[in-house]
N, C-alpha and C positions, 0 to 999 in steps of 0.2 A: 596406385597408378604410377607407372614409371615413365618419365619423359627425359630422353637424353638430349641435352642442349649443347651444341657445338658453336664456339665463337671463332670467327676468323679475324685475326688482328691486323693492324695497319702498319706493320713494320716496313719501312722503306717507301712509304707513300705519303702524300699530303692530303689524303682524302678527308681527314678529320677537319680540315680547314674549310672545305667547300663541299657541302653535301650535294648529291645529285638531285636535280629537280624531279626526276622520275627514275624508277628502278630500271637500270639497264644491266641485266645480268652478264652480258657478254663483254661489257666494259670492265677491264681488269681492276681499275680503282674501285668501282662500285661493287664488284664481286667480293672484295675483301671486307665489305661491311654488311654481309648477309648473315642472317640468323638461320642456322640449320637445326631443325628439330626432327628427331628420330622417334618413330613410334613402332613398337615391336609387339610380339605375341605376349610379352609381359604386360602390355597395356590392353590386352584382349583383341589385338589384331588377329585375324583368322590364321595367318601364317607369316613368317618372316620372308618367305619366298613370294614376292609380289610381282605379278605379271604386267598389269596395265591399270591405268587410273583415268577417270574422267569425272567432271562435275555434272550432276544431273540438273534438269530444268528447275527442280525445287531446291537446289542449293547443296545437296549432299555430295560428298566425295565417294564415288563408287569405285571399289577396289577389287580387282580380280586376282586371286591367288591360286596356289596349287592345293589349297585346302578350303575351297569355297569362296564366298563373297563376303566382304566387309563393307558396311555402310557407315560413313564417318561424318560426324557433325562438328568436329573441332575439339570435342571433349570425350565422346564415347563412341564405341564401335557396336554396331548391330551385325551379327554374323548369320549368314544363310549357308547351309550346307546340306548334303544328302541326308545326314542324320536327323535334321529337324524339318526338312522340306523334301519330301519324296519326289516331287516333280522335277527336282534337280538331280539328274541321273548320275552325275559325276562331280566330285569336288575339284577336279583338275580343270581350271578355266584357262585356256590358252590365249584367247583373244576375245574381243567384243567390238561391236560398233553401235552407234547411237543414231537411230532413225529420226525422221522429221516429226513423227508422232510420239516422241519421247519414250520410245521403247528401246531397251538395250538388248541386242541380239548376242547371245553367248555362244562362243565356240568352245565346246568341252570335249573331253576324252570320249564321251558317249553321246554324240549328236549335238543338236542345236536346241537351246532353251531360250525363253524370253523373260525379261525382267521388267515389271512395271508396278509402281506404287507398293514396294516392299513384297511383291508376290512374284513367284516363278510360274511361268505358263509354258505348257507344252502344246504344240500344234499337231493335230492329227495329220496334216498334210506334210509334216516334216519327219514323221516317225520312221520313214525308210532310211534315215540317216542315223538312227539311234545307235547302231553298232559301228559307226564310223568315227575315227579320231579326227575331229575338226581342228585344223591348225590355224587357219586364218579366216576372217570374216570381214566384209566391207559393206557399208550401206551407201549406195550412190545417190546422186542428186534426184534421180527419177523415182526413188523408192524401191529400187531393185536391191535385193540382198545377195551378195556374192559369197560363195562358200568354198574355201579351199581345204582339201583333205590330205591325209597321209596315204598316198598310193591308191586313192580311189577317184582321182580326178577333180575337176572344177564344176560346181553347180551354181545355179542362180534361182532365186525365188521371187516370183512376181505375180501379183493378182491371185494370191493364194495357191499358186501352182509351182511345184519344184521341177526344174529341168536341168539336164546335164549338158555341159558344153562339149559337144562331140568333136569339135574341130581342133582339140588339143590332145591328141592321143599320146604325145611324147611324155606328158606329165602323169600318165596313169600309174607308172611304177616309181614315181618320185614324190617326195614330200613337198607340198606347196609351202614355201617359206616366206614368200612375199606376195601380198595382195594389197593393191593401192589404187585409189581413184584420184586422179589429178584434177586440176581446176577446169580442164577441158572436158572432163567426163571420161577420159581414157581409163580403162581398167588394166593395171599392170600386174602381171603374174610371173613370179620367179620361183625357182626350185633350189633345193640344197645342192644339187649337182651342177648348177650353172646355167640352166635354161632361163630365158627371159623373153616375155612376149607382152604386147599390149593389144587390147580389144577395143575397136572403135567402129561404130556403124556396122555392127554385125560382121566385122572382118578381123581376122587374126593377123597380127604383124609380128614377125620375129626380130629380135634385136640381138646382135652378136655380143655376148658378154665374154671378155677375155678369159682364157682358161685359168690364168694365174689368179683371177678374182676368187675362184673356188666357191661359187654360190652367191645368190642374191637374197638379201634378208629384209631390207627396208628401203623406203624411198621417200623423197620429198620434192614437191614442186613449189618453189617459194614465190613470194610476191613480186619478184623481179624476173619471173619466168625462167629461173634456173632450176635444173634438175640435179638431184643428188641421189646416188645409189650406194647403199652400204653393203659391203661384202665381207668375206672372211679376211681378205687381204687388201684393204684400202677403200677410199671413197672415190667414186667415179662420177664425173659430170656427163651430161647427155646434151648433144647439140648436133643438129643436121643429121639426125638418125645415126649418130655414132657416139659410143662411150669412150671417155678419156679419163685416165687416172688423174685425180685432182690432189688427193692427200694419201701418200703412200704409207705413213706410219700409223694410221688409224685402222685397226684391225678388229675383226669379230664384232661388227656393228649390229646392234639389235634394234635401234630406233633412231630416227632423225626428226627433229622438230625445229620450228622457227619461232623465236620470241618476238614480241611486238616492236622491238628496236631493230629487227632484221638479223639478229644473231642466229646462226645455225648450230644446233646442238646435236652431238653424237653420243648416244648411249652405247657403251661398249663393254666387253668383258674385262677391261682393265681400267675402268673409270669413266668419267664424264668430261667431254671436251666441247669447247665452243669455238666456232669459226667466224671470224670477222671478215666477211667477203670484201668489204671496202678496203681494208688494210692488208688483206691476204695473210692474216695472222691466226694462229691457233692457240687457244688457252686451255691448259689443263686445270679445269675447275676443281677437280677432286684431289689435287696434289697434296694439300696441307690439311685435309680434314678426313672425316669418317668414310668418305667415298673412295679414298685412295686405293687403287688396285682392286676395287670391288666390281662385281658383275652388275652392271646397270642394265635393266631390261627395257625400261621405257622412261620417257620424260613428258610432262604435260604442263602447259601454262594455262591457268584459268583467267577469267576476265578481270580479276583483281591483281593480276600479274604475280601471283604466287606460283612458284615452280614446285611441282610434285614429281618425285623421283621414285621409280619402282626398282628395288634391288633384289638380288637373288638370295642374300643371306642377312641383310641388315634391315629388312622391313620397309616401312613407308618413310620417306624423307620429305619434309616440307622446308622450302627455302623461301624466305621473304626478307624484305628490307627491315633493318632494325633502326630505331631512333637513338640507339646507344652506341657510342664508341668506347672501347675499353683499352686501357694501358696497364696491364698487370706488371708489378715490379719484377716478378719472378722471371719474366722473359728477357729482362736485362740483367739477370743475376743478382737482384737486390732482395734482401730479406729484411725489410723495414716496414714501418707503418706510416703512411702519409698523414700529415696533420694540418697542412696549409697549402694554399694554391695562390700563385700570383700570375696573372696574365700580363706579361711585359709589353711595353710599347713597341718592341721590335718584332712581335708576333710569336716569340718563344714563351714557354711556360716554365715557371719555377715551382718546384714542389718541395716543401719542407717536411721533415720526418720527426718522429719521436726520438730518433737516435742521433740528433744534432746535425744531420746532414741536409744539404739542399741538392736537388737534381734538376737538370734542365731537360725538359721534354720537347724534342724537336723531331718532326717526321716520324713519330711513333717510337723513338729511341730515347732512353734515359741516359744522361751523362752527368757525372758528379761535378758540381760547381766548386771550384777551389776557393776556399776562404782561409785567409792567413790567421785570423783571430780564433783563439781557443774559447769556445762557449762553455767549457767546463761540464760537458755532458748534458747540457740543458736541452730539453726538447724544443723544437721550433713550433711556435704557436701561431705566428702570423708573419707574412711577408708583404711589404707595401712599397710601391714605387711612387715617388712624389712628382709634382709638376715639372721639376727640373731634371728628372731622371734618376735622382738618388734612390738608393735601396735602403729600406729599414727592415730589420729582422728582429721580431720579438721572440725571445726565448726564455727558458728558465735558467739561463746562464748570463743574462743581460740583454740590453737593447743595442744591436749593432747597426751603425750607420755607415753605408758604403757610398762615397761620393767621389767621382772622378778617380777611382782606384784607391782612395784613402779609406781605411777602416778605423772607426772609432767606436769603442765599447762603452756604453753608458750604464750606470747602475752602481749600487753599493757606495754612493757618495754622500756627502753631507746634504746636498740638495735633494737627491733621489736615493734614499736609503733602502733600495729594493733592487733585486735582480730577476724577479719573476714577472716578465712582461708577457701579456697575452694579446693585446690588440692595439693597433695604431691607425690613425687617419689624419688627414690634413684638412683644415677648415678653409673658408673663403679668403681669410686674411693671410693664409700661408703658414699658420702655426700648426703645431702637431698636438694631438690629444692621444695620450698613451695610457691604456688600462693595464693594471697589474693584478697579481693574484693575492697580494697581501696588504697593499697600502693605497688602494683606490686609483684615482686618475691624476695624471700630471699633464699640464699644458706647457710645452716647451717650444723654443724657437728652432730654426734650422741649425743654429750654432750651439744648440743643446742648453740654452739658458732657460732656467725654470721661470715660468710666468705665473702659474696658478696651480693649486692642488685641491682636490676634492676627496674627502674621506669621511668616515663615520663621525669624526669629531666636528666636522662642519656641515653635517646634515645628510651625507650620502648614505643610502640605505645599507650598503655593504662595501667592504674593501675588495671583495672578490669580484672582478669584472669579467663578464662573459662575452659582451660585445658592445661596440660603440658605433652608432650611426649618426650621420649629419644630414639634416633636412632643414632648409630654410633658416639657416643660422641657429638652429636649435640642435642641441646634442641629446641624443636618445641613448641611454645607458641601461643595459640589462645586467643584472647581478644575481647572486645567490639569494638575494632578499628583495626581489622586486625590480621595478623600473623607475629610473630617475630621468627627468627632463631638465636640462640646463640651458639657460638663456642669459646672455650678457653677465656671466659670472655668478649667476644665482640658480639654485635648484628651485624651479617654479612649480613642479608637479611630481608626485610620486604615485605609483600604483603597486599594490601588493595583494596578497590573498585576502586580507581583511577588507580591501576595497572592491573585491570582486574577481580578481584573477583566479585561475584554476589552482595555481601554486606560486610560491615565492621564487622558485628556481626557474628563471627565464633565460634560456640559452641564446636566443637571437630575436631581433626585431626587424620589421620592415614596414615602412610607411608608403602607402600607395598614392596615386594621383588625386584621390578623393579625400586625402588627409585622414584616412583610416589607418590606425596603427595595428599591426598584427604581431602577436607575441607567441613565439614557440616555447612552450613550457614543458616541464617534466610530466605533466598530467593532461596535456592537450593543447589546443590552439585557442587563444583569446583574441577577440576583436574589440578594439577600443576606439570609440567615437565620442570624443568629449568626455562626459561623465558616464556614458552608457557602455557597459562591458557585456559582451555576449560570448559565451564559452561553447566550445565544440570538443567532444571527447568520444570515446567508444559508445557512450550512452546514446548519442544521436548520429552515429555514422562513421566515425573515424575507425580505421583498422587497428591502430595502435595509439596509445596515449602519449608515449614519450617521444617528443619531437625535438630535433636538435637545431633546426634552422628553418628559414622560410624565404622563398623567392617567388616572384611572379614572372611568368613567361609572357610572350608578346600576344597571347591569345586569351588573356584574362583568367588563367589558371594559376592557383597557388601550388607550389611543390614543397612537400614536407618530408625530409629524410628521417628514417628510423633504422633500427638495427635489423629489420627484416625486409627492407626495401623502401622505395619511394612512394609516397601518397600524392595523388593529384586531385584537387577539388576546384570546381569552378567558383570563382570569387562571387560572381553574380548570384549563385545559389546560396552562398553563405550570407550575403547581404539580405536576400529574401527571408532567410531564417530569422533575422532580427525581428521581423514583424509576424513571426509564427505562421508564415504562409505555407510552410512545408513541415513535415514531421521529422523526416530523416534526410540527411545530406547524402548525395551520391559521391562516394569516395573510391577512386580507382587506385589499384595497388600494382606496382611494377617491381619485378624481381628477375630471377634468372630466366623465367619463361619468356620474358619480353626482351632479353638481350643484355641485361646487366651481368657482368662476369661474376661479381660478388655482391650479394644483396645487402651485406652488413655494412652500414655506414659507420664512419669513425665518429664517436660521440664527441660533442662539444666542439665540433669544427663547423665551418660555414660553407653554404653554397655560394658559388661565384658565377655571376652572369656576365657573359661577354657582350661586346657592342653589337654583334650580329645575332644575339638572342640565345646562344647556346648556354647551357648551365653545366658547370663543372662541379664535381663532388668527389670527396674522399671515401674510398672503401677500404676495408681491411687489406685487400690485395693490391691496391693501387688506385690510380685516378680513372674515373669514368666520365664521359661527357654525354649529356642529353641534348639532342637536337629537336626541339618542339616543332620546328617547321616540317620535319619528316613525319612526326607523329600527327600533325594536323592534316597532312595530305593523305594519310592512310584512310581510305574510304571504306570503313567497316560498315556494312549494312546487314546486321544480323537478322535472321529469320526465326520465327517461333512457329513450330508445326506440331499438330497433334497427329501422331503416327498411327495409332490404333486404339480401338476399344475392344477389350477382351473380356469375355464372360467364361463361366465354367464350361460352356458348350461350344463356343466359337470365337474366333478373332476376326474383327472387322477392320480392314485396311482402308477401305473407301469410306472415309468418315464424313458422310453427309446424310442428314435426316435418317438416321438408323432407327429401325423398329426392332426392338428386342422381344422375343417371345415371352409368354407368361411363365412364371416360376423361376425367373433369374434371381439368384441370391448373391452373386459376386460380380462386380464390375471393376475393371482396371483400365485406367487411361495411361498411355505412354506418349510422351512428348519429347521433342528435340529442340534445342536452341543452337542454331547453326551460326557459328562465327569463327573464322579461321585466323583472324588478326588479333582479336581480344577474347580468346576462349576462356570460359569460366568467369568472366567479369560481368556477372549479372546475378540478381537474386529473383526469386519467383514467388508468386502468390496465386491462389486459385479459390474458386467457390463453385458450388453446384446449386443453381437456383431451380425451384424454390426451396430445396432442401436446406441450403445454407444462404444466409444473407451477408455474413461477414467474410472478409478475405482471410485465408489461412496461408501463412508464410511457410515456405520450404527452402532448403538450402541446396543440396546436391541431388536429392532423389528425383529421378525422371519418371517415376511410376507412382500413380495415386490410386488408391483402392477405396471402394465403397461396398458395403454389404447390406442386404435386406432392405433395399429401397422399395417403396410402395409403387404400384402401377401408376403411370402418369407421364406427363411431358416434362423434360428437364433440359437445362442448358449448362454444359460444363464450360467454364471460362478459366483460361490460364493466362497470366500476365507476367511478362519479363520486364524487370527494371534494370536497364543497362547501367553500369557504373561509369561509363564514359562513352564518348562518340555520339551515339544516338541519344537525342535529348528526350524524346517521348517514349513512354512505355509501349511495349509491343504486346498485342493481344491476339490470342487464338481462341476460337470457341467452337463448340460442337453441340448441336441439338439432337436429342434422341428421345425415344418414347419406349417405355416398358409397357407392353400390352397386358391387359388384365386377363386372368383366367376367366372361364365362362361364368364362374360363380362370383367374379368381381366386376362383371359388366353391369351397366345401368339397366339394360333390358332384363338381365337375370334378376336384379334387385326389384325391378318393377313387377315382373311376373311373380316373384316370390311374395312381394307385398300384396299383389292382387289375390294370390292363392291364400295368403293368411287372412285377408279380408273375407274371401269366400268361405274359409273354414269357420271364421267367427260368425259370418252370416248363417252358415249351415248349422253351427252349434246353436245360434240364436233361434233359428227356425225349429230345430229339433226340440230345443228346450221349451219354446213357445207351444209347440204341438203337444209336448208332454204335459205342460201345465193345463192346456185346454182339455186334454184327455182326462187328467186327474180331476179337473173341475166338473167335467161331464159325469165321470164316475162318481164323484162325491154327490153331485146333484141327483144322480140316479139312486145312490144309496140313501140319500135324504128322502127322496120320493118313496122308495121302498119302505124305509123306516117309518116315514110319516103314514104311509098306507097301513103298515102293520099296527101302528099306534091307533090309527082311526078304527081299524077292525077290532082291536082289543077294546077300545072304548065302546064300540057298538055292542060287542058281546057282553060287556059288563052292564051296559044299560038294559039289555034284554032280560038279564037275570033279575 
């Protein structure tokens, strides 16, 4: 499955410093932080030529194309076309409207069809339109369906009756290109050759459209009672029964919509534009992205404020706010790898690189920081600003201190015989702790005087320092050989693999407000609470074992960077796991799909959290910033729906109390997980009771099959386990019954049993009768024989 992600960068704006409280697409600053996702026929979209979009009552995105219909759940497309659904007479869907009873009325090249619950319906009362090309269709507030044709006039459908509007003879030989119902209930009708009318109270009113407009194609009545009409040559406003040219440079307008902030959007043959009516300004939203100079056919805003865009050649476009801001080096002409980040007191950002350079990031632009001192090609590992404003730069070419413009290079001296510096911090007393690659930790003063040294010779577990953290006057040191805790000049505690850590290689440490220490290791995350160590890895929910850093956001989530993206885990859930209250942790994964320009984190670097809660991190391509506040406000409410039950004989879309006929050998359940903000971030499990009692886990397959089920009553249960957002599992269930064949029914079995009993009884009676007959026969034979013997005896006696 291919998904094209487009990132809009923040050059020339300060949007990265102040996120919007809500998505306002028409605000230029906000629009530069949108995530644009393109879905095409490569993703199984019915066609790259998309006509119109709407969200259905059950949460799907319904997409009309020139090659049928696509139903989208955020992850997969289900396509309906003439080839698989004969009740859809044409694949060319020009328009649709959504009625109050949740029916979608389709305007097609061959008449009107209806869509409901994954099924296409044709009405007998609309078959007279089957050979008409239906261009426009509108559902008004009263339930009337208005139908505009190509050169066949205007119709309306009400109370199961189709009627023609006879009072508009002028449009008989014209194509209806505009059909719109405003908030007053007026029906606006426009044609390609420039006719414009509105119908109200059974009366037709003509509006003079200037000849230079060259046709009317779309309209909008906004929430401030303003009218906008889109033509081939400009946008017109309507007031006091008169049209006036509002925007001359917007031509070939296909659709007009209003977003929830009041911005008015124009979908045109040359891109997408937004009009700020308060400032009277026009924004070319498509200027710097995939929409530039593209034919935009329509635009739609759903209740989650996601913008959906229909294009003529580029498929379906989804636009939503991203929690990530990206600053790739290449857009400033830099071909280097970031290795460290400093958030300076003046609001600017310094970024050190593996190539010995430091760049200042300000308003989205990188500018090289001039340093006089030669660091001898040593990569920058850390940049720190102390309480007095002094800058300390840890590099593999020495420790550089910049104070009031003066630069001092420290290292390769008798006191500090090392120049591979990795980490520095300042303690409560104002002294500095410096970690190195080769010789452990040095404690120095502001004037560079050595106070203390910790290395393997005096108990440090390793001279290779990966991070140093300072909490409550304790120094927490992670190394290539475990963790060291230093207090008042002594190493008071050590943790390593032998004492319970996942591995000795510990990249970073974080101590939370509950005094729990979290260790990012090469083999997973370790939780340290006193002497108790609890480990988390791929075995119990992590996506990747190798974690380079750890930070907590303001909402109780831990963020763990990896080479394939960022992991997010709720700390509360990890704490519950200590007591074995859950089996697997929920771990969300963020990558390009969520707005990160480059998912690959730079190994052995650290996350940096700002005072306002943002988290800065290094990627191979540059610096990216996570704003958890935006993420927390994204109100994802996923739905889990069972779409159908399919047998070898029939597909059931109305999935309630289904009775299946006898003899069914094959059953297939199809389900959808609808989530457009966090698609794919869930796992599933199912069971079929009473056939199965244990849950069966599945990954991506949305179809589940069973064969040779016995007759009886069943319940199919599917459960979604979201990785983020929704805390509770989501369940969908379907009860159904497989009817028995006549020979499997209880009555048949009772009758059969009675029949068998009757046969046994009959056999018994026949056998008994036979025995009696034999006994009588034997008795008669005995009597005859006895009589013969008696006669013989008498004859002998007479002789």
